[in-house]
N, C-alpha and C positions, 0 to 999 in steps of 0.2 A: 532259509528262511529270504522273505522278498520285498521289495519295495516299489512306488510307486510315484511318481511327482510328475503333478500336471502345471502347466502356470502359461494363463492367454489374456490379454491385453486389446480387446476386442476397442474399434469404435466403425460406427454406421452410420449412413443421414437413414430417418427415417420419411423418407417424402411421398410413398405411396397412399392410397383412398383416391380413386379417378371415378366416377360415373362409370356405366358406357358410353355416353357424348362425349367427355373428354378423353375416355380413352381411345375412341376411333376419330379424334381432330390430334393427338398429340401424344403417344403415349409414353414421353421425356418428360413429358411435363409434372411438379410437384402439385403435392394435392395444394387448388385452391379455397382464399378465404368464401365460407358457408355459411349466411342467419351471421348470428354471437360470435361464432368461430373463427379464428383468423387463419391464412394460408400457412402450411408447414416453411415455408420459406420464413415468413415472417417470423416463426417462432421459433427457427433453428433448427426443427426436429430430428434427434438424432439421440443415440446409445453410446453410453459409453461401458462396461463390466471389464471387470478388472477380476478376475478368478484363479486364486490356489488350491488344488489339486495332492493330497497328497493320503496313501496308507503306505502300511508295513503287514507283512505278513508271515506265520511261523507253523510249520507245519513239523509235530514228535509221532513219530513211530513210538511205540511203545511196546510193541508187540509185534508176533508175524499177520495178524487180525487185525489190532486195534490200533488204532490211530487218529490220536485227535490236533485237532487245526483251527486257529487264532489268530483272529485279523482286526486291525486297530483302523478306520481313516476316517480323516476327516476336509474340510471347505471352506471358504472364507471367499466371500464375494462382493464387491464394492460396487454399486450398479446406478448409472446416473443417466436420469430420460428425460429432457426438454422436450413434452410432448404438446401439442394442439392445446388443451385444456389445462396443466399444468406442467410444473415441475418436481421431479420427484428425484430424491435420493433414496436410496435402499441399502442398507446390507445387511449379510447374509452370515452364519456361522454356523456351522453344525459338526457334530462330532460321531462316528460310531464305530458299534465293537459287534462281531462276529464270532460266535464258538460252538464247537458243535465235537460232538465224539464219532467215529464210522465204525464200522465192524465190520468182517469180512471173511466167509467163510468158504472153502471148496468144499462143499462134505467126499460129493464123490461128482463122477461127472456127470451125471442123470440129477443132482440136485446141488446148484447152487445159490446162494441170499447173501446181502448185503443189508447194512441199517446205519441209519444216522439221527441221529437227538440231536437236537443246538440251544443255538437263545439270537437274536440280533435284535441288541437297544440304538436308536437314535433320538437324538437332542438335537433340536437349529433353535436359533435365537434370532429373532426376525427385528431388524425396527425400518421402518417405512414412513416420511414426511416426506408431507408434498406442500406445496406453495404456489404462485398465481409465476407463470410464467409471459414476462414482460419481456416481449420479441426476444427471447435467451436469456434474459439475465431473472436472476431471480428474484421473486415480488413477495409481495403479504403470507403468513401462511395459512393453509387452507386446513393440514388434521394432521397427525401426528399419532403414530401406534408404534405397538411390542406388540409383537405374538411370536409367543415362540412354543414353536411343536416339539409333541414327542410318541414315539411310537415303536413300539413290545411287543412280541413276535419269540411264538418257541413253537417248535416245530418235530414232525417224527417220519420218517420215514421207512419201509421197509421196500423192499423186493427178491423176486426169488427167477430162478432160472431154472423151469424141470426138463431132465429130459433134451435139453437143446434145442428146444422148439418152443414151449409155451413159456412168456414171462409174465408177471403177474406185479405192480409199481400199485404201493398205495403211503400213501399220506396223510399225516391231520397237524393243521397248523392252529395257535391261537393268537390273534392280534387283537391290540389296545392301541386306538389312536386319541392322543384329543391335544386341544391346541388353546394355551392359556393366553390372553390378549388386555393388553391394558390404554387405556387410549391416556394419553397426554395434553394433546390439543383437539378442538377447543374440551373446552368444560362439561362433561356433560351427567346425568344425573345418577348414572351405574358406569362408572368408567371401567372396571375391572369385573374380567368374570373368566367361566371356562366351557369350552365347546367339548362335549365329550361325544366319541364316536361309536360308544362301547367297546366290549368286548366279544369278536366274534370268531365263533371257529368255521374253517376253512378243508370243506376234508376232500381227497381227489382220490380217483380209483382204475386206473390200467390197465389191460392186457393186448397184448400182442401173441399171437402167433406166425409159428413157420411154417406155410402149408406145404411147400420145396426148398431147396436151396436157391430159388429167385424169390420167391413169390410170399408176403407177410401183409396180417394183417392187422389192423388194432381196432380199439377201441377206446370210452374213458369218458368222465363222466366225475367235474370235478363246480364248486363254488365257486363265485369269482367275488372280492370285493374289491373297491377303491376311495378311501373319502376322501373329499373336497382337499386340494391344494389350495397353500397358504393366499397365491392369487386370484384366486377362484374366493376365498373367505372374504379375504380384502383386496379387491378390483378396483379398477382407478376411478369407481365413481366416491372412493373417500371411505366407505361405508361396510365394516363389518356384521357378515355377512351370518347369522345365529343359526336360519332355520333351516341352512346345504344339508342333507342329511348323505351319507355316502352311500353310492354306488352299488349294486349288489345283484348275484343272480347267479344262475345253474348253466354252462353248460357240457351240453352232450357232441362229441367228433366219434365220426369215424373213416376209417384211415387203412388206404390200399399200398402197398411199394412193390418192386419188383426191377430185379437187376439180372443182369448175368453173369455170367461166372468171372467173366475177369472186370468186371464192373466198367464196361466200356460204355455201356450206355442202363441207367434207372431213370424212373418212371415214377411218381408217388401222385398221392390225391387223395385230397381230406375231403370232407363232408362234417361242418357243423352247425350249431341250433344255438345262440343264446340266447334268454331272454330277461334284460336288464333291467333290475327296475332304479328308482332313481335318476336314471339317467341324468347328466349335470349338460346346462345347454346354456350359450352362451348368449345375452341381448344387451343393445344397446337404449340407453335412452336419451334423452330429447338433445342435451347436450352433449351426445356421444360416444358416452365416457360406459365402458363394458359394466355387468354385473351378469352373478351366473344364477337360473331356477333348477330346480329337478324338475325334470319333461316327465316323468311317469315311466311309463313301461318305454322300451323299447327293444325291438325285435330284430337278432339279429339272425340272416342263415347266411351262409358262402360255401364257397370251393374254393378249394384251391390248388393247383396242379402243379406239379413241375418234370422239367425231365433235361437230364442230361445229357448230354453226348462227345464222345473222347474220339469227333471223327476218322483223325490222323494219328496214329501212338505213336509214342515219343523214339525218333529215328536222328539215326546221325547221317543218315543218307537221301534225302533231300532236301527240296530249297522248302518247303514247309516240313519245317522239324516237328510242329505238334498244331495242332488244329482243333475246340473243342469249343462246344455248342449249351450252351444255357438259355433254357425258357421255364419263366413261369408268369405262369397267369391265377389272375383271382377275379371272383364272380363274390358279388357284394349286394343281398337283398334286406337292407335296413330297412326298420318303418319304425314309427313310432306309432305305439301304442293308443291310448287314449292322451291327448297331452292340451292342453287348452293352458291359455296364457288372453288373458283379463276376458276381451270379448271375441279375441282370435281362436276359433279349431284348428290345429293342426292336427286329429287325430288320424292315425295311418296314412301321410305322406312320406315320401322319403324323409331318411334321416339327411342333416342338411351337413350339408361336404364335403359328405360321404359318393365317390363316383359307383355306378353300376362293374364295371369294368378298370381292372388294370391290368396293359404286359411289359412283361419285359423277358426281352430275349439279350443275351452278349454272347461274341464270338472274338475270341484266345485266339490269337496265329502267331506261333514261332516260328525266325528264319535262320539264318549261321548266325555265329559272330554275337548272339546274346539280343538280339535284335527283336523286338516283342511290340504287334500289332493289336490293341481293344478293341474293336469295335460296341459298344452298345448301344440297344431302340429302348426307350418307354412310352408307352401310351398310356391316357390315360380319356376314358369317356368322358360328356361332361357333369357336371359337379352343380347342385343344389346349391344355391348361397343366401337363401334364408328360408326362414318355416312352412313360409308359405309356401316353397316350388313352383315362382312364379319366377326368379332368376339363377339362368344359369349362365358357368361357364363353358367354354366351348373346347370339347375335345382337337386334344393335341396329340402331336408325333416327337418326341427329341430324340436325336441322335446324337449321338457324342464317339469322336472317333481321340485313340492315346497310340503316342508311337515313345515307346521307350529301346535306350543300349546303355548296358551295364559293361561299366569296366573294372574286369580287377583286376587290383591293384599290386595286391599280394592274395593269401589264402584266404585272410578273417576282413581286409579292408576292401569295400567298394565304392564307384559312383557309380551312380543310377541317373542317367540325366533322362527327359522326358521332355514332349511339347506334345499338344493337342489341342483337336476344334469342338466348341460345345455350340447346341444348336443349331448343328449343319445345316438341317434343312433350313434353316433363316423361318422356325416358328414363330407368328403372334401368341404367349400364352400371357396368362397370368400363376402368378406363384403366391401363396401364402394372402390367397382372401379374407377377404375380413366379411364374419359372417353377421347377417343382420344387421348391418352396416348401417349405421344415421345417415340421412341423406342419397343414399344409392350409392355409396363410396367404397362399392365391390373391390374394386380392383386393383392389384398390385406387379403392374407388368413386369417380368423378366429381359433380362438380355439377348439380344437378337444373337445374331452367330458373333461369336467369339474364340478369342486365341489365347496360348498359355502356356508357357516351358518352365522347368525349372530343374533343380538339380538335389539331389539326397546322399547325404554321406553315410556308407553306414563302414561298421568299425565290428 
């Protein structure tokens, strides 16, 4: 039996949304008034989010080969958001159940297999109320809606290992998703309805082959499916969009993995092609409120490469007790297919908000007396911020450094003290950019060089 519980209570201001000229003038300024919209400061723009998540899981070993697993989970969220154009209150309640049987049999050294069959269901209740925002105070009612979402999944998976070298993995899932909605305000002609995304089969077939003890190749083909979220169906324009369709597509992937006998060096390379249909893209209306549309085809081709190296093995005889290097590189060649919005043609453009290159490096150094130093580097190339590809965020390098010391009070009780620096290079960069932003307000500047520290108690 396992239990999990998580509680968070967050409050943070949302002052961003700057134009390029405002960013250059003063990157610390909050969003000023523009046209009919007041400033973020005058509207007291911020977010309050109180969330509790809990779950319980149980495994029952029915026999040597057969096991049953069941988990029940749920969450509740109280969300409050004074925004530029409205004041939103949202409550979310969710519950879910997952149950499956697992059968595993090692027939002999040359043939081993396992199977899983099961079910997962989720149900959510969402109440969204929007009011005028009168300088941080609740005003007249704009809209009130209830949206209840449900998801049901049935799945079967089988995996076989042949001659200790060849693995075959196949699965099949059936997914059903729908949203029931009811408009409580204003009075409309058809206040209730259902948005059904139908039933869709999701097959997947994968295989891998161990060429020798250190080199393996793999391939897979799978069907993807992603229905719109509640936030996309009922976005900040206070309209329930019944026309959104689920994203679907087929993904093809090839991979290669190499590792030394002692796993001191590991390298992995993957190539994939995913042609998405009905890709969902964010848009903004003239008042700065967001809504979502299906963009048609989105062609996603990419390369992912990673490398792990244990440069200095764990030892007690050196000042540097252990030195590990990790590198991950991603290349994204994402392009819209046929994509038109009103009179604008964005076909074949780069997909908004997706960089071509992302590189992550980390170096972990262990010293005597439980001292550790972690240095990380992150690179992101320039990012298109609108569908027309006329505005880009600049590429940036983010370097972070964190040191820690672990104090072993007893065999089971420890205190971990840590301190670090973020944005060591003092880069000017923007995180969480606003895509297709109204009034060219794309940028949400991130903090420059900053420091932190803390402690963690381990019982």
